[in-house]
N, CA, C and O of each residue as an XYZ file, in Angstrom:
704
protein
N      13.681     -0.839     -4.666
C      13.791     -0.043     -3.454
C      14.734     -0.746     -2.484
O      14.576     -1.931     -2.191
N      15.691     -0.015     -2.003
C      16.646     -0.532     -1.029
C      16.057     -0.339      0.367
O      15.692      0.773      0.748
N      15.966     -1.444      1.131
C      15.438     -1.337      2.491
C      15.929     -2.493      3.338
O      16.523     -3.446      2.834
N      15.674     -2.396      4.627
C      16.099     -3.411      5.588
C      15.047     -4.503      5.724
O      13.844     -4.250      5.665
N      15.538     -5.724      5.907
C      14.701     -6.887      6.184
C      15.342     -7.630      7.354
O      16.448     -7.291      7.774
N      14.660     -8.626      7.873
C      15.206     -9.406      8.998
C      16.540    -10.038      8.634
O      17.394    -10.241      9.497
N      16.716    -10.349      7.359
C      17.948    -10.996      6.905
C      18.997     -9.998      6.423
O      20.066    -10.404      5.969
N      18.711     -8.710      6.512
C      19.648     -7.681      6.083
C      19.062     -6.782      5.019
O      17.861     -6.823      4.751
N      19.888     -5.988      4.428
C      19.468     -5.028      3.414
C      19.342     -5.725      2.058
O      20.162     -6.576      1.712
N      18.307     -5.359      1.293
C      18.106     -5.935     -0.037
C      17.448     -4.902     -0.942
O      16.812     -3.957     -0.477
N      17.617     -5.105     -2.241
C      17.088     -4.166     -3.225
C      16.037     -4.780     -4.139
O      14.999     -4.166     -4.383
N      16.288     -5.975     -4.645
C      15.433     -6.564     -5.673
C      14.554     -7.683     -5.119
O      14.689     -8.843     -5.507
N      13.667     -7.324     -4.219
C      12.788     -8.298     -3.571
C      11.451     -8.326     -4.315
O      10.947     -7.279     -4.721
N      10.877     -9.517     -4.496
C       9.560     -9.626     -5.113
C       8.481    -10.023     -4.104
O       7.325     -9.623     -4.250
N       8.842    -10.800     -3.089
C       7.898    -11.200     -2.045
C       8.597    -11.143     -0.693
O       9.764    -11.512     -0.565
N       7.861    -10.673      0.316
C       8.331    -10.788      1.688
C       7.134    -10.926      2.610
O       6.021    -10.527      2.265
N       7.369    -11.492      3.784
C       6.300    -11.796      4.729
C       6.611    -11.149      6.065
O       7.759    -11.104      6.506
N       5.567    -10.653      6.693
C       5.690    -10.090      8.035
C       4.325     -9.666      8.526
O       3.336     -9.777      7.802
N       4.267     -9.184      9.748
C       3.018     -8.642     10.270
C       2.821     -7.246      9.718
O       3.783     -6.492      9.571
N       1.569     -6.892      9.407
C       1.269     -5.536      8.938
C       1.487     -4.590     10.117
O       0.798     -4.683     11.133
N       2.440     -3.692      9.975
C       2.785     -2.786     11.074
C       2.183     -1.406     10.905
O       2.110     -0.645     11.870
N       1.750     -1.066      9.695
C       1.130      0.243      9.489
C      -0.292      0.210     10.052
O      -0.961     -0.823     10.011
N      -0.737      1.333     10.569
C      -2.022      1.404     11.256
C      -3.140      1.537     10.211
O      -3.591      2.635      9.886
N      -3.566      0.377      9.703
C      -4.635      0.267      8.717
C      -5.623     -0.780      9.230
O      -5.390     -1.348     10.297
N      -6.707     -1.058      8.519
C      -7.613     -2.133      8.959
C      -6.942     -3.517      9.014
O      -7.498     -4.440      9.609
N      -5.771     -3.672      8.409
C      -5.057     -4.950      8.440
C      -3.968     -4.989      9.510
O      -3.205     -5.953      9.574
N      -3.886     -3.974     10.339
C      -2.818     -3.883     11.336
C      -2.723     -5.163     12.160
O      -3.721     -5.652     12.689
N      -1.502     -5.699     12.259
C      -1.235     -6.886     13.066
C      -1.424     -8.202     12.332
O      -1.042     -9.249     12.854
N      -2.001     -8.182     11.138
C      -2.239     -9.420     10.390
C      -0.961     -9.916      9.718
O      -0.138     -9.125      9.257
N      -0.812    -11.231      9.673
C       0.300    -11.835      8.930
C       0.061    -11.523      7.455
O      -1.014    -11.792      6.918
N       1.066    -10.959      6.815
C       0.881    -10.379      5.490
C       1.932    -10.851      4.504
O       3.115    -10.964      4.825
N       1.461    -11.125      3.286
C       2.357    -11.349      2.165
C       2.444    -10.035      1.409
O       1.435     -9.528      0.919
N       3.638     -9.488      1.315
C       3.879     -8.249      0.578
C       4.364     -8.609     -0.815
O       5.290     -9.406     -0.970
N       3.734     -8.018     -1.833
C       4.016     -8.347     -3.227
C       4.522     -7.099     -3.930
O       3.869     -6.056     -3.922
N       5.705     -7.222     -4.544
C       6.315     -6.109     -5.279
C       6.028     -6.310     -6.767
O       6.455     -7.301     -7.360
N       5.301     -5.360     -7.365
C       4.976     -5.434     -8.788
C       3.892     -6.449     -9.088
O       3.308     -7.040     -8.179
N       3.629     -6.646    -10.366
C       2.641     -7.617    -10.819
C       3.276     -9.002    -10.814
O       4.365     -9.192    -11.356
N       2.609     -9.949    -10.214
C       3.113    -11.313    -10.100
C       1.996    -12.292    -10.477
O       0.820    -11.930    -10.448
N       2.357    -13.522    -10.828
C       1.340    -14.529    -11.176
C       0.446    -14.852     -9.976
O       0.932    -15.049     -8.862
N      -0.846    -14.901    -10.217
C      -1.819    -15.148     -9.157
C      -1.541    -16.456     -8.420
O      -1.564    -16.489     -7.189
N      -1.281    -17.521     -9.154
C      -1.046    -18.820     -8.516
C       0.176    -18.776     -7.602
O       0.187    -19.401     -6.542
N       1.198    -18.041     -8.015
C       2.398    -17.902     -7.183
C       2.062    -17.145     -5.898
O       2.508    -17.521     -4.814
N       1.280    -16.084     -6.027
C       0.877    -15.291     -4.850
C       0.093    -16.159     -3.871
O       0.397    -16.187     -2.678
N      -0.910    -16.863     -4.374
C      -1.756    -17.665     -3.478
C      -0.977    -18.831     -2.869
O      -1.206    -19.194     -1.715
N      -0.064    -19.416     -3.634
C       0.770    -20.499     -3.085
C       1.631    -19.993     -1.927
O       1.719    -20.636     -0.881
N       2.257    -18.848     -2.122
C       3.120    -18.295     -1.072
C       2.287    -17.845      0.126
O       2.677    -18.070      1.272
N       1.139    -17.210     -0.134
C       0.266    -16.775      0.964
C      -0.203    -17.976      1.783
O      -0.233    -17.916      3.012
N      -0.563    -19.053      1.116
C      -1.013    -20.268      1.801
C       0.125    -20.892      2.606
O      -0.054    -21.251      3.770
N       1.291    -21.018      1.982
C       2.454    -21.600      2.652
C       2.802    -20.855      3.936
O       3.226    -21.468      4.916
N       2.623    -19.530      3.933
C       3.013    -18.708      5.087
C       1.825    -18.260      5.937
O       1.958    -17.373      6.780
N       0.655    -18.882      5.710
C      -0.556    -18.598      6.493
C      -0.922    -17.122      6.510
O      -1.239    -16.568      7.563
N      -0.880    -16.492      5.357
C      -1.222    -15.074      5.229
C      -2.629    -14.925      4.659
O      -2.911    -15.422      3.569
N      -3.510    -14.248      5.383
C      -4.829    -13.965      4.825
C      -4.936    -12.507      4.369
O      -5.991    -12.058      3.922
N      -3.826    -11.779      4.491
C      -3.738    -10.404      3.996
C      -2.625    -10.334      2.963
O      -1.509    -10.793      3.209
N      -2.934     -9.753      1.800
C      -1.951     -9.572      0.740
C      -1.832     -8.081      0.464
O      -2.826     -7.397      0.215
N      -0.604     -7.592      0.512
C      -0.309     -6.176      0.328
C       0.328     -6.001     -1.051
O       1.493     -6.343     -1.253
N      -0.448     -5.466     -1.999
C       0.029     -5.260     -3.363
C       0.630     -3.869     -3.513
O       0.209     -2.927     -2.843
N       1.604     -3.748     -4.385
C       2.259     -2.457     -4.591
C       3.303     -2.163     -3.533
O       3.690     -1.012     -3.331
N       3.761     -3.219     -2.851
C       4.764     -3.033     -1.799
C       6.013     -2.375     -2.369
O       6.310     -2.490     -3.558
N       6.723     -1.696     -1.508
C       7.955     -0.979     -1.879
C       7.713      0.028     -3.003
O       8.559      0.228     -3.874
N       6.543      0.653     -2.960
C       6.157      1.707     -3.918
C       6.234      1.208     -5.363
O       6.675      1.933     -6.255
N       5.801     -0.039     -5.585
C       5.948     -0.649     -6.909
C       4.775     -0.419     -7.850
O       4.892     -0.712     -9.040
N       3.645      0.096     -7.364
C       2.536      0.378     -8.278
C       2.893      1.632     -9.076
O       3.137      2.696     -8.507
N       2.920      1.488    -10.400
C       3.297      2.622    -11.249
C       2.208      3.023    -12.229
O       2.418      3.910    -13.056
N       1.052      2.385    -12.150
C      -0.056      2.728    -13.031
C       0.031      2.106    -14.409
O      -0.917      2.203    -15.189
N       1.153      1.465    -14.729
C       1.291      0.757    -16.006
C       0.691     -0.633    -15.856
O       0.456     -1.094    -14.739
N       0.446     -1.294    -16.965
C      -0.084     -2.668    -16.950
C      -1.325     -2.781    -16.073
O      -1.470     -3.727    -15.298
N      -2.215     -1.805    -16.206
C      -3.393     -1.745    -15.338
C      -4.261     -2.996    -15.443
O      -4.847     -3.416    -14.446
N      -4.357     -3.596    -16.619
C      -5.139     -4.830    -16.756
C      -4.547     -5.946    -15.900
O      -5.286     -6.736    -15.312
N      -3.227     -6.013    -15.829
C      -2.576     -7.036    -15.008
C      -2.809     -6.769    -13.517
O      -3.088     -7.696    -12.757
N      -2.695     -5.512    -13.101
C      -2.973     -5.151    -11.712
C      -4.424     -5.471    -11.375
O      -4.721     -5.991    -10.299
N      -5.328     -5.155    -12.307
C      -6.752     -5.384    -12.113
C      -7.036     -6.867    -11.919
O      -7.715     -7.255    -10.968
N      -6.521     -7.687    -12.814
C      -6.738     -9.133    -12.760
C      -6.206     -9.697    -11.431
O      -6.893    -10.465    -10.757
N      -5.002     -9.316    -11.072
C      -4.370     -9.817     -9.852
C      -5.185     -9.399     -8.613
O      -5.474    -10.227     -7.748
N      -5.547     -8.129     -8.536
C      -6.263     -7.600     -7.370
C      -7.655     -8.201     -7.253
O      -8.049     -8.662     -6.182
N      -8.405     -8.195     -8.365
C      -9.773     -8.720     -8.328
C      -9.815    -10.196     -7.958
O     -10.667    -10.614     -7.174
N      -8.912    -10.981     -8.510
C      -8.913    -12.415     -8.196
C      -8.621    -12.658     -6.713
O      -9.254    -13.508     -6.087
N      -7.679    -11.925     -6.161
C      -7.375    -12.076     -4.733
C      -8.568    -11.669     -3.869
O      -8.875    -12.323     -2.872
N      -9.234    -10.589     -4.259
C     -10.428    -10.154     -3.528
C     -11.529    -11.204     -3.616
O     -12.179    -11.511     -2.616
N     -11.738    -11.748     -4.797
C     -12.776    -12.774     -4.995
C     -12.458    -14.056     -4.228
O     -13.365    -14.774     -3.809
N     -11.170    -14.339     -4.047
C     -10.770    -15.518     -3.271
C     -10.924    -15.295     -1.766
O     -10.742    -16.225     -0.980
N     -11.257    -14.069     -1.363
C     -11.519    -13.779      0.037
C     -10.359    -13.205      0.821
O     -10.479    -12.979      2.025
N      -9.243    -12.967      0.166
C      -8.122    -12.341      0.860
C      -8.466    -10.894      1.214
O      -9.191    -10.227      0.476
N      -7.957    -10.424      2.319
C      -7.944     -9.008      2.621
C      -6.799     -8.447      1.795
O      -5.665     -8.909      1.927
N      -7.069     -7.460      0.944
C      -6.075     -6.973     -0.007
C      -5.880     -5.472      0.150
O      -6.831     -4.694      0.075
N      -4.632     -5.083      0.368
C      -4.248     -3.678      0.347
C      -3.579     -3.408     -0.989
O      -2.766     -4.204     -1.459
N      -3.923     -2.285     -1.593
C      -3.206     -1.811     -2.773
C      -2.630     -0.451     -2.428
O      -3.369      0.504     -2.186
N      -1.308     -0.369     -2.407
C      -0.601      0.863     -2.080
C      -0.306      1.608     -3.380
O       0.409      1.103     -4.246
N      -0.862      2.815     -3.510
C      -0.655      3.605     -4.722
C      -0.504      5.072     -4.376
O      -1.040      5.549     -3.375
N       0.229      5.778     -5.215
C       0.446      7.201     -5.025
C      -0.851      7.973     -5.261
O      -1.680      7.569     -6.077
N      -1.019      9.054     -4.565
C      -2.212      9.881     -4.665
C      -2.497     10.330     -6.105
O      -3.655     10.557     -6.458
N      -1.463     10.460     -6.934
C      -1.677     10.921     -8.316
C      -2.552      9.953     -9.110
O      -3.145     10.349    -10.114
N      -2.644      8.692     -8.682
C      -3.454      7.721     -9.416
C      -4.939      7.824     -9.077
O      -5.765      7.205     -9.747
N      -5.288      8.589     -8.054
C      -6.708      8.770     -7.715
C      -7.469      9.406     -8.877
O      -8.615      9.043     -9.143
N      -6.841     10.341     -9.558
C      -7.521     10.989    -10.680
C      -7.248     10.292    -12.007
O      -8.016     10.450    -12.957
N      -6.164      9.525    -12.086
C      -5.844      8.818    -13.334
C      -6.708      7.577    -13.533
O      -7.014      7.215    -14.669
N      -7.103      6.921    -12.444
C      -7.845      5.657    -12.547
C      -9.058      5.635    -11.608
O      -9.224      4.673    -10.859
N      -9.909      6.668    -11.628
C     -11.001      6.726    -10.637
C     -12.026      5.606    -10.767
O     -12.494      5.094     -9.751
N     -12.388      5.211    -11.984
C     -13.403      4.157    -12.157
C     -12.874      2.816    -11.670
O     -13.592      2.047    -11.031
N     -11.612      2.544    -11.980
C     -11.001      1.288    -11.554
C     -10.930      1.213    -10.031
O     -11.290      0.196     -9.439
N     -10.471      2.281     -9.403
C     -10.361      2.284     -7.939
C     -11.736      2.207     -7.281
O     -11.885      1.597     -6.222
N     -12.742      2.824     -7.905
C     -14.109      2.734     -7.377
C     -14.603      1.288     -7.449
O     -15.228      0.800     -6.507
N     -14.329      0.604     -8.556
C     -14.737     -0.795     -8.717
C     -14.107     -1.661     -7.625
O     -14.786     -2.487     -7.016
N     -12.813     -1.472     -7.380
C     -12.145     -2.257     -6.336
C     -12.715     -1.943     -4.960
O     -12.834     -2.831     -4.116
N     -13.065     -0.685     -4.734
C     -13.570     -0.251     -3.425
C     -14.958     -0.790     -3.115
O     -15.443     -0.639     -1.994
N     -15.600     -1.413     -4.089
C     -16.890     -2.050     -3.831
C     -16.721     -3.326     -3.008
O     -17.694     -3.840     -2.456
N     -15.505     -3.835     -2.924
C     -15.216     -5.018     -2.108
C     -14.908     -4.574     -0.675
O     -14.072     -3.697     -0.456
N     -15.587     -5.183      0.293
C     -15.347     -4.858      1.701
C     -13.969     -5.290      2.168
O     -13.468     -4.778      3.169
N     -13.345     -6.231      1.453
C     -12.025     -6.726      1.841
C     -10.894     -5.996      1.102
O      -9.761     -6.476      1.072
N     -11.201     -4.850      0.513
C     -10.193     -4.050     -0.194
C      -9.800     -2.847      0.653
O     -10.653     -2.126      1.170
N      -8.484     -2.645      0.786
C      -7.960     -1.485      1.513
C      -7.158     -0.634      0.537
O      -6.023     -0.979      0.208
N      -7.730      0.474      0.070
C      -6.924      1.375     -0.765
C      -5.971      2.162      0.133
O      -6.409      2.899      1.016
N      -4.685      2.006     -0.093
C      -3.655      2.698      0.693
C      -3.130      3.846     -0.176
O      -2.257      3.640     -1.020
N      -3.652      5.025      0.028
C      -3.314      6.185     -0.786
C      -2.078      6.849     -0.185
O      -2.127      7.414      0.908
N      -0.986      6.771     -0.911
C       0.292      7.270     -0.411
C       0.494      8.736     -0.821
O       0.532      9.069     -2.005
N       0.621      9.585      0.180
C       0.849     11.015     -0.038
C       2.231     11.335      0.522
O       2.456     11.286      1.731
N       3.143     11.662     -0.375
C       4.509     11.937      0.062
C       4.652     13.415      0.447
O       4.373     14.307     -0.354
N       5.089     13.651      1.678
C       5.371     15.011      2.160
C       6.750     14.963      2.816
O       6.865     14.633      3.997
N       7.787     15.287      2.061
C       9.134     15.241      2.640
C       9.389     16.388      3.620
O       8.742     17.433      3.550
N      10.318     16.184      4.511
C      10.824     17.209      5.434
C       9.732     17.794      6.333
O       9.625     19.012      6.469
N       8.933     16.935      6.939
C       7.856     17.411      7.817
C       8.369     18.320      8.927
O       7.666     19.232      9.362
N       9.580     18.073      9.378
C      10.135     18.862     10.473
C      10.334     20.337     10.093
O      10.532     21.176     10.972
N      10.285     20.658      8.805
C      10.479     22.044      8.366
C       9.242     22.911      8.517
O       9.333     24.133      8.393
N       8.088     22.311      8.781
C       6.836     23.063      8.855
C       6.479     23.393     10.296
O       6.711     22.594     11.204
N       5.918     24.567     10.494
C       5.508     24.944     11.839
C       4.160     24.308     12.181
O       3.590     23.591     11.358
N       3.653     24.560     13.370
C       2.423     23.918     13.835
C       1.173     24.442     13.131
O       0.082     23.916     13.351
N       1.309     25.458     12.299
C       0.168     25.968     11.533
C      -0.042     25.213     10.220
O      -1.055     25.425      9.554
N       0.870     24.355      9.838
C       0.785     23.661      8.551
C      -0.491     22.826      8.473
O      -0.891     22.178      9.440
N      -1.113     22.861      7.304
C      -2.381     22.179      7.082
C      -2.293     21.288      5.849
O      -1.722     21.678      4.831
N      -2.859     20.094      5.948
C      -2.999     19.204      4.800
C      -4.434     19.350      4.316
O      -5.384     19.164      5.076
N      -4.571     19.680      3.055
C      -5.889     19.898      2.474
C      -6.207     18.746      1.523
O      -5.475     18.501      0.565
N      -7.295     18.050      1.795
C      -7.802     17.044      0.870
C      -8.772     17.783     -0.026
O      -9.874     18.154      0.380
N      -8.334     17.984     -1.246
C      -9.022     18.870     -2.175
C      -9.716     18.063     -3.267
O      -9.763     16.834     -3.207
N     -10.232     18.735     -4.227
C     -10.864     18.138     -5.394
C     -10.071     18.545     -6.629
O      -9.192     19.403     -6.544
N     -10.369     17.947     -7.762
C      -9.629     18.269     -8.984
C     -10.016     19.623     -9.553
O      -9.290     20.185    -10.374
N     -11.152     20.147     -9.123
C     -11.618     21.471     -9.531
C     -12.699     21.873     -8.538
O     -13.081     21.080     -7.677
N     -13.177     23.066     -8.652
C     -14.224     23.537     -7.748
C     -15.491     22.708     -7.943
O     -16.035     22.637     -9.045
N     -15.957     22.079     -6.856
C     -17.212     21.337     -6.858
C     -17.277     20.294     -7.984
O     -18.314     20.130     -8.627
N     -16.165     19.595     -8.213
C     -16.104     18.664     -9.343
C     -16.515     17.238     -8.983
O     -17.380     16.668     -9.649
N     -15.916     16.648     -7.948
C     -16.209     15.242     -7.651
C     -16.482     14.974     -6.174
O     -17.054     13.934     -5.846
N     -16.097     15.866     -5.282
C     -16.268     15.674     -3.839
C     -17.323     16.615     -3.279
O     -17.714     17.585     -3.929
N     -17.783     16.318     -2.060
C     -18.784     17.159     -1.388
C     -18.205     18.482     -0.915
O     -18.946     19.412     -0.598
N     -16.882     18.566     -0.867
C     -16.210     19.759     -0.370
C     -14.727     19.472     -0.243
O     -14.183     18.637     -0.965
N     -14.069     20.176      0.688
C     -12.657     19.956      0.964
C     -12.500     19.720      2.470
O     -13.330     20.155      3.269
N     -11.427     19.027      2.838
C     -11.153     18.726      4.240
C      -9.746     19.207      4.560
O      -8.798     18.896      3.839
N      -9.615     19.962      5.637
C      -8.314     20.459      6.068
C      -7.996     19.867      7.438
O      -8.825     19.865      8.348
N      -6.763     19.365      7.552
C      -6.328     18.741      8.793
C      -4.996     19.345      9.210
O      -4.131     19.605      8.373
N      -4.841     19.563     10.485
C      -3.585     20.048     11.017
C      -2.505     18.998     10.766
O      -2.642     17.853     11.195
N      -1.442     19.379     10.082
C      -0.330     18.453      9.838
C       0.253     17.985     11.167
O       0.653     16.830     11.312
N       0.293     18.890     12.123
C       0.803     18.564     13.445
C      -0.024     17.447     14.089
O       0.542     16.508     14.649
N      -1.351     17.539     14.015
C      -2.221     16.519     14.600
C      -2.157     15.203     13.829
O      -2.308     14.135     14.422
N      -1.935     15.266     12.524
C      -1.820     14.045     11.729
C      -0.564     13.249     12.087
O      -0.475     12.066     11.761
N       0.395     13.873     12.745
C       1.653     13.224     13.093
C       1.635     12.586     14.484
O       2.690     12.404     15.092
N       0.453     12.247     14.990
C       0.353     11.620     16.303
C       1.073     10.274     16.305
O       1.014      9.535     15.323
N       1.740      9.963     17.384
C       2.479      8.708     17.510
C       1.580      7.482     17.376
O       2.040      6.427     16.939
N       0.299      7.604     17.748
C      -0.603      6.445     17.708
C      -0.858      5.941     16.287
O      -1.309      4.809     16.114
N      -0.581      6.750     15.276
C      -0.786      6.331     13.887
C       0.510      6.350     13.080
O       0.478      6.225     11.856
N       1.644      6.505     13.752
C       2.933      6.529     13.072
C       3.582      5.148     13.144
O       3.491      4.453     14.156
N       4.234      4.771     12.053
C       5.037      3.549     12.023
C       6.483      3.984     11.841
O       6.850      4.521     10.796
N       7.298      3.752     12.855
C       8.701      4.166     12.784
C       9.458      3.287     11.792
O       9.152      2.106     11.632
N      10.442      3.875     11.135
C      11.229      3.154     10.129
C      11.842      1.877     10.693
O      11.966      0.884      9.976
N      12.217      1.889     11.940
C      12.871      0.717     12.547
C      11.963     -0.514     12.551
O      12.455     -1.642     12.556
N      10.644     -0.309     12.549
C       9.706     -1.432     12.598
C       9.681     -2.232     11.294
O       9.222     -3.374     11.280
N      10.166     -1.648     10.210
C      10.101     -2.303      8.907
C      11.153     -3.401      8.730
O      11.084     -4.148      7.754
N      12.083     -3.516      9.601
C      13.178     -4.468      9.427
C      12.890     -5.899      9.820
O      13.787     -6.738      9.741
N      11.662     -6.217     10.245
C      11.349     -7.566     10.711
C      10.786     -8.486      9.639
O      10.604     -9.677      9.892
N      10.503     -7.960      8.440
C       9.948     -8.777      7.365
C      10.993     -9.749      6.846
O      12.189     -9.458      6.829
N      10.507    -10.919      6.422
C      11.397    -11.957      5.902
C      11.223    -12.060      4.387
O      10.106    -12.202      3.890
N      12.329    -11.986      3.667
C      12.305    -12.102      2.211
C      11.919    -13.524      1.831
O      12.465    -14.491      2.361
N      10.971    -13.636      0.907
C      10.545    -14.933      0.388
C      11.187    -15.187     -0.967
O      11.607    -16.305     -1.264
N      11.262    -14.140     -1.791
C      11.803    -14.306     -3.127
C      12.409    -12.998     -3.601
O      11.833    -11.928     -3.405
N      13.576    -13.092     -4.227
C      14.226    -11.943     -4.818
C      14.274    -12.108     -6.333
O      14.189    -13.222     -6.848
N      14.410    -11.006     -7.028
C      14.530    -11.027     -8.480
C      15.860    -11.655     -8.845
O      16.895    -11.317     -8.271
N      15.830    -12.559     -9.791
C      17.082    -13.161    -10.243
C      17.572    -12.431    -11.483
O      18.591    -11.743    -11.425
N      16.881    -12.562    -12.585
C      17.259    -11.858    -13.817
C      16.016    -11.391    -14.551
O      15.521    -12.085    -15.439
N      15.510    -10.226    -14.193
C      14.330     -9.679    -14.864
C      14.721     -8.515    -15.718
O      13.869     -7.912    -16.369
């Protein structure tokens, strides 16, 4: 993913550090952002070196649902070590890996960051609604929840793109 960092634009980043700017339970915490599956010892060494007690896995939309055992091992070990851990994953994985995500959610220090992509928000009128649905009628949830898209776009929960440029790259991919 091509994006801005404090040191400029970069594409092949594996680790970067900054304050969590998205409005989540980790907001404001010094954070180690991890792109893809990485060795646990490397993650903890970098987190310790940079005084990060929050680790953000799946940064730069890197969780792809492959190598689930590796993601599981990495996430569980960090949770067991006491880190506050965010895992950023696309909404499509909620139904692909429900038991795994439920197991992780048993940890109070786990933040599931469910990414729902809705491009071109400006094209919708104020009647637009986001529906949190189920996979079928009365299948896994107590019901459905509908929220005004307009109300979901409140500035108090928005992170502007410009805020993402303050992270510092720790490590880039050399030859993978």
